[in-house]
C-alpha positions in Angstrom: -31.4 50.0 -3.6 -28.0 48.9 -5.4 -26.0 50.7 -2.9 -27.8 49.5 0.2 -27.3 46.0 -1.3 -23.4 46.7 -1.8 -23.5 47.9 2.0 -25.2 44.5 3.5 -22.7 42.6 1.3 -19.7 44.4 2.5 -20.9 44.2 6.2 -21.4 40.5 5.7 -18.0 40.1 4.3 -16.4 41.9 7.2 -18.1 39.3 9.5 -16.7 36.5 7.6 -13.1 37.8 7.3 -12.6 39.6 10.8 -9.9 38.6 12.7 -6.3 39.4 13.7 -3.3 37.5 12.7 -0.4 36.0 15.1 3.1 35.7 13.5 6.6 35.3 14.5 9.5 32.8 14.4 11.5 30.2 16.7 14.3 27.8 16.6 13.2 24.4 15.9 14.7 21.7 17.9 15.7 18.4 16.4 13.7 15.3 16.6 14.9 12.4 19.1 15.9 9.3 17.5 13.0 6.7 18.2 13.8 4.5 21.0 15.8 1.3 20.6 14.2 -2.0 21.3 16.3 -4.5 23.1 17.5 -7.6 20.9 16.2 -5.5 17.7 18.3 -6.5 14.5 17.9 -3.9 11.8 16.6 -5.7 8.8 18.3 -5.4 5.2 16.2 -3.2 2.8 15.6 -3.6 -0.8 16.5 -0.1 -1.4 18.9 2.4 0.6 17.2 4.3 3.8 16.8 7.7 2.9 17.3 10.7 5.1 14.4 11.8 7.3 12.9 15.0 6.5 13.5 17.8 9.0 10.3 17.9 11.5 8.7 21.2 12.0 7.2 22.7 15.3 3.5 22.7 15.8 2.2 26.2 16.9 -1.3 26.7 18.0 -3.8 29.1 19.9 -5.7 27.7 23.0 -8.4 29.6 24.9 -9.0 29.7 28.6 -12.5 28.7 28.1 -11.5 25.7 25.8 -14.7 26.6 23.6 -13.6 26.0 19.8 -15.4 25.9 16.6 -15.2 22.3 14.9 -14.1 23.5 11.6 -11.4 20.9 10.9 -12.8 17.7 12.5 -13.7 16.2 9.0 -10.2 16.4 7.4 -8.1 13.3 6.5 -4.4 13.7 6.6 -1.8 11.4 4.7 1.3 10.5 6.4 3.4 8.6 3.9 5.9 5.8 4.5 8.7 6.5 1.8 12.2 5.8 1.6 11.7 3.9 5.0 10.9 7.1 6.7 7.6 8.6 7.8 6.8 11.8 5.8 6.0 14.1 7.2 7.4 13.4 10.5 5.1 16.0 12.4 1.4 16.7 11.8 -1.3 18.6 13.6 -5.0 17.8 13.5 -8.2 18.8 15.2 -10.0 16.0 17.2 -12.1 13.9 14.9 -9.9 14.1 11.9 -8.5 11.1 10.1 -5.2 10.3 9.2 -4.1 7.6 6.7 -0.5 5.8 6.2 0.0 4.8 2.6 3.1 2.5 1.9 5.2 3.9 -0.9 8.1 1.2 -0.4 8.6 -2.0 -2.1 8.2 -4.0 1.0 6.1 -4.4 4.1 5.6 -1.6 6.8 3.8 -1.6 10.1 2.2 1.4 11.8 1.3 1.1 15.4 1.1 3.4 18.6 0.9 2.8 22.4 0.1 6.5 23.2 -2.6 7.3 25.8 -4.2 9.6 23.5 -4.8 6.8 20.6 -3.6 3.1 20.8 -3.7 1.1 17.7 -1.8 -1.4 15.3 -2.4 -1.7 11.5 -0.4 -4.6 11.3 1.8 -5.2 8.3 0.7 -4.2 4.7 2.3 -3.8 1.1 2.6 -1.1 -1.3 -0.6 -2.4 -3.1 -2.5 -2.5 -0.1 -4.8 0.0 1.1 -3.9 1.9 4.3 -6.8 1.7 6.8 -7.5 5.5 8.0 -7.3 6.0 12.0 -9.8 8.1 13.8 -7.9 10.5 16.1 -11.0 11.4 18.9 -9.1 12.3 21.8 -6.7 15.3 22.2 -2.9 14.4 23.0 0.4 13.7 21.5 0.5 10.4 19.4 3.9 8.9 18.8 3.7 6.3 16.1 6.3 3.8 14.7 7.1 0.8 12.3 7.3 -2.5 14.0 9.8 -3.7 11.2 12.1 -0.4 11.0 13.1 0.7 14.3 14.4 4.0 13.0 11.0 5.0 11.8 8.7 7.5 13.9 6.6 10.5 13.7 4.1 12.5 15.8 0.5 13.4 15.5 -0.5 16.2 17.5 -4.2 15.9 18.1 -5.6 19.2 19.5 -9.2 20.5 20.1 -8.7 24.2 19.0 -8.7 24.8 15.0 -6.0 27.3 15.2 -2.8 25.5 14.5 0.0 25.7 11.9 3.7 24.1 11.2 6.8 26.3 11.1 8.5 26.5 7.5 12.0 25.5 6.9 13.1 28.8 8.6 11.0 28.4 11.8 8.3 30.9 10.8 4.8 30.8 11.2 1.6 32.7 10.9 -2.0 32.0 12.3 -4.5 33.9 10.3 -8.3 35.0 10.6 -8.3 34.4 14.6 -11.0 35.8 16.5 -10.1 38.7 18.7 -9.1 37.9 22.4 -6.5 36.6 24.8 -4.9 33.2 24.0 -2.1 31.2 24.8 0.4 30.7 22.1 1.7 27.0 22.4 4.6 25.4 20.5 5.2 21.5 20.4 8.9 20.9 19.5 9.7 17.9 17.7 12.4 17.4 21.1 9.1 17.1 22.8 9.7 20.5 24.4 6.6 22.8 24.9 7.0 26.6 24.6 4.2 29.1 25.6 3.5 32.6 25.8 0.1 34.8 26.4 -0.8 36.8 23.4 -3.6 39.2 22.5 -5.4 39.0 19.1 -6.8 42.2 18.1 -9.1 42.7 15.0 -7.4 43.6 11.9 -3.8 44.0 13.6 -1.0 41.4 13.5 0.7 40.6 16.7 4.2 39.8 16.4 6.0 36.9 18.5 9.6 35.9 18.7 10.1 32.7 20.6 13.7 32.0 19.4 16.1 30.9 21.8 
């Protein structure tokens, strides 16, 4: 009886963890500076403007039938405003997730976007005020800025697929527990370039991809 129960447990465990891995590396482009606004005069800041973090690339898998499990729609991501920069500068979320923008600097910030996938303006708020969360309900690339500090920008890449990661500091990535099948592996670069390659995911195996240019 115990052996039978153990067998059922192992079968169920294989069902849960079944899948393949896609991993590789690429050369990550630099992010373009925020566009300049006519007549803009940079305000004096109470503290020095810190260096922006190097933005990663977003790597994701998409299926031809566009049918995806809604496993990450309830997530809430935080993009901080710290040192007069958005941190991190690039994030990916699944459609239906929320993002908040806490202000950690000792003066006002503003968060807004005119992107087609999401238009919003949170107005000006201080360090001791709670940032409203923004629901991203349509897929697309959302470019976000601060109305006060022109140099500040970040990207929120909203995806229907739940299979996405950001590259590490060396441009490496690994997508795990992917259902077997045929996919488009796509990369959204900080430079706004899009790379893509066809890949096959096999259960229990690792598919290696090299997108370095």
